[in-house]
N, C-alpha and C positions, 0 to 999 in steps of 0.2 A: 378097439380100445385105444390103440396108439393114435389113430386119427382123431378121436375125441379129445385125447390129452393134448395133441398138437394144436388142435383148434382152440382149446382152452388157453394154452400158453400164448398163442398169437393174439387172441382176444384180450387177454390180460395186459400184454405188452402194448397193444394199441390203445387200451384205456389209460395206461400209465403215461404214454407219450402225449395223449390229449390233455391229461391232467397237468403234466409238466409244462406243456405249451401254454395252457390256460393260465397257470401260475406265473409263467414268465411274462405273459401279456399284462396280467394284473400288476406285477411288480414294475414293469416298464411304464405302465400308465401312472402308477403311483409316483415313480421317480420324475416323470414328465410333469406331473401336477406340482410336485415340490419345487422343481426348477422354475416352473412358470410362476409359482408364488414368490420365489426369491427374486425373479426378474421384475415382477410387479412391485415388490418392495423397493428394489433398487431404482425404479423409475419414478418414485415419488419425488417431485422437484418443486420446491417452494418458489413462489413468484419473486422475481427480482424487482424490488421497489427501492429506488435510491433514497426515497424519503424515509425508509425504514432501516437505514444502515446502523450497524452496531460497532462499538469499540472492540477491537480484536482480542483483548486480554480479559477485560472485565465482563464482556458481552452486554454491557449497559448501553442504553440509548439516551443517557443523561449527558448534559454538557460536560466536556472535558473529563470524562470518566477515567481515562487512562493518562497517567502523568507522562509528559513529554520532556526529554532531555535536550532534544535538538529539533529546531523548527525547519520548515521549508525555506530555502533561500540562503542568504549569507549567514555563516556561523563561524565560530572560533573553534579550532582544534589545537591540540598541543603542538602540532606541526605548523600551524599558521592559519591563514584565511582559507575558507572553503565555501563552495556553493552547494548546498544540500538539496538533493532531488527527492526528498521524502521527509518523514518525521520518525524520530527514534523514541521508542517506548520501553523504558527499563522495567525489568522484572527478574525474579529469581530464576536461575537455571531450572529447566524442567516445567516451568509454568505453561499450561495449555494455551494454544493459540487457535482462534476461530476465525472463519472468514467474515469480512465486513458485510458481505452480501452473498446470497446463494450464487453458485456458478459451477463451471466445469474446470477442473484442474488441467491446465495446458502445459505447465512446466513443473517438474519436480527434480531439481538438480541437486545431486548428492556431492558434497564437498570432497575434493581429493587432496586437500592440503594447500592448494594454491587458488588465488582469486579472492577478491574482497567480499563477494556476496555470501560466501559460506553455503550451508544448506539453504536452498531457496525454492519457494513455490510461487507460481503465478496462477491466479484464478481468473478466468474470463467470465464476466457477468453478462456481456452482450458483445456483439461484433465490434462495438466502439468503446467498450468499457472493461477495464481490468484492474486488479490489485495484485501487489506482490508482497511477500513475507520473507525477509532475509535474516541470515545469521542463526538459523534454527539449530537447536541441539540435535533434533532428529525430525524426520518426515513421516507422517502417518498416512499419507495418501499416494495414489499413483496417477499418472497422466491418464485422462479419460474419465476419472471419477467425477461424479456430481456431488457437490458438497452443499449442505444447507447451513444456516447460521449456528445450529447446535452441534455441528460435527467438528471435532478436533482435527486440525490438519497438521499439527506439529507441536513442538515445544520450544520455548525460548532458550536460546543458547548464545554462544559467542564465536561460532565458527566464522572465520574471516574477519573478525572484529576484536576489539581490545577489552570489551566487557559484555556482560549478559544484557541483551536488549533485543527488541524486535524493530527492525527497520520496515516501516510500512510505506509502500509506494502505491501511487494511483495514476492510472494512464487513461487517456482518451485518444481515439482515432489512431491507434497503432497501425502501421502499414501492414504488419503481419499480426493479426489478432491473437495468434498462439505463441507470441514471443515478446517478452518485455523489452522495452527500449527506452532508456531514461531521457532521451531527447523529447519524448512525448509525455513526460511527467507533469502532473498537476498537483496542486496542494491537496492532500487528503482531507483537509477541513472543508473542501467543497462538498463533501458528502457526509462528513461526520458532524454530530452536534457539538457546538462550542458556545462559549459565553461571548456575546457580541457587545457587552458593555465596557470591555477593556479599552482604555484610552492610550493614545500615543502622546508622550511629552517630547518637547523639542527645544533646542537651543541653537541660535545662529552665532557663529564665531566671526571675528574680524578677518580671520584668515580665509574665509569662504567655505568652511566646513559646517555642515548642519548635523548636529547630534540628535538622533531619535532614540528615546528610551521606549523600547517596544515590549508589548506583552508576549511572552514566549508561548504560553499555553493556547492562546487564541491569535496566533500570528497569521493574519489573513492578507497582509500587504502583498500586492502583486505588481505595482508600478510606482515609480517615484519620479517626479518632475521638479527640476530646479529652474527658477525663472529669475533672470536679472533685468537690468534696465532695457537692454536691447537684444537679449539672447535667452533661449531656454533649451534645456536638454532633458530627455526622458528615457528611462530604462524600464523595460518590462521583464519581469522575472521569467515568464514563459518563453520570451524571445532569447533570454540568456541561457536557459536550460536546453533550448533547442540547438545550441551551438555544439553540444557534445561534452563529454566528460572532462577533457583537458581544457578547452577554451572557456568553459563556464567558470573555471576556478581562477581566472585572471581577475585582479582587483578592478581594472578599468573595463567598463562595459558601456558601450554607446556614448562614449566621451564623458562618462561619469565615473568617479573614483569611489570605491566601496571599501570599508573595513568594519570590523566588528569586535566587540569585547566578549570575554567569556560570560556566560549567564551568571546571574546572582546565585548565592548559595541555596536559596529556597526554590530555584528553578522557575521563577515567575517572570523575570524580566531580563533584558539584555540591551546593550547600547549598540546602535548601528550608526556609522559615520558615513556621510555622503557629501561629495563636493565635485566641482567641475574638474575634468582632467586638466592637469598642469595649473590649476587654480587661475585660469585665464579670465574669469569674470566672477563678480561677487553676487551670490544668490540673494535676492530680496524676498523671495516667496517660495514656498514648497507645497506641492500637492501630492498627496498619497492616496492611491486607489486600491481597493481590494480586488479579489478575483472575479467579483460580480460587476466591476466597473463603478462601484459606489465610492464616492469621495469620503475617506475616513479621516483626512486631515487636510486643511487648507489654511496655511498660516503665513504671516509675514514677519520680517525681523523687527518690526516696531511694536509687535504684540506678543513677543515670545515669553515662554514660561519664566 
């Protein structure tokens, strides 16, 4: 009888062990399937198409959908002249920010109280193409994350800045594709939709200064050339920004003098002043080209506005 009982106990334990092991296998398989499903969801990556770029606050693809307070290139600050390596888009603190294009988060820098970039994110869209998002109130992503255009990456703030806004940077041909470098900055309007009908108004002065009344929201100027009777000088914005943070802020660039007025109250226009260094010749003609190399102004002092 004892043998029969012992056999029964052993058989029952064996059956229980098999049942538990089977249950564990089923549970492990279920967890594996769930993890695989999550990984598959994470791996959905939208195609990067620069012709489908969106504005990062409104998520619109309409022209000039996000208001700009500061253009790429020369700008006026309370502290004086500055050369800006991006565009500034104002919005209330906490406003969601979205990537201009799909891509991988390669930098997510959390502000420690020092440094002008504040909370900052860099998204790599291709080995030669990246965008950056500065002064964020908070960051919603981690390095290595893939983000599509519908994914919030952070919120507008004023970290490292004096007011709530998003500084949007755009880069091409970074030497390290995983790190932003403002020497390789380009005008974000190269990929964003903007109104191309805005005109530049101009005035030649007897002192040799040319005043350009520029459209702020559609500021695409990238080179300015002054031509005199026997001399000409040209400055390219991308050559200026390539000099680095400190040198690009000098008013004299490639033997041309630059200065700028504060934008108008409606944020639509600003005055840019250009003249020869030391005013050593009198400009008779000015040629302005955009970042595509298209001439957007070719004017002489005998036909001025």
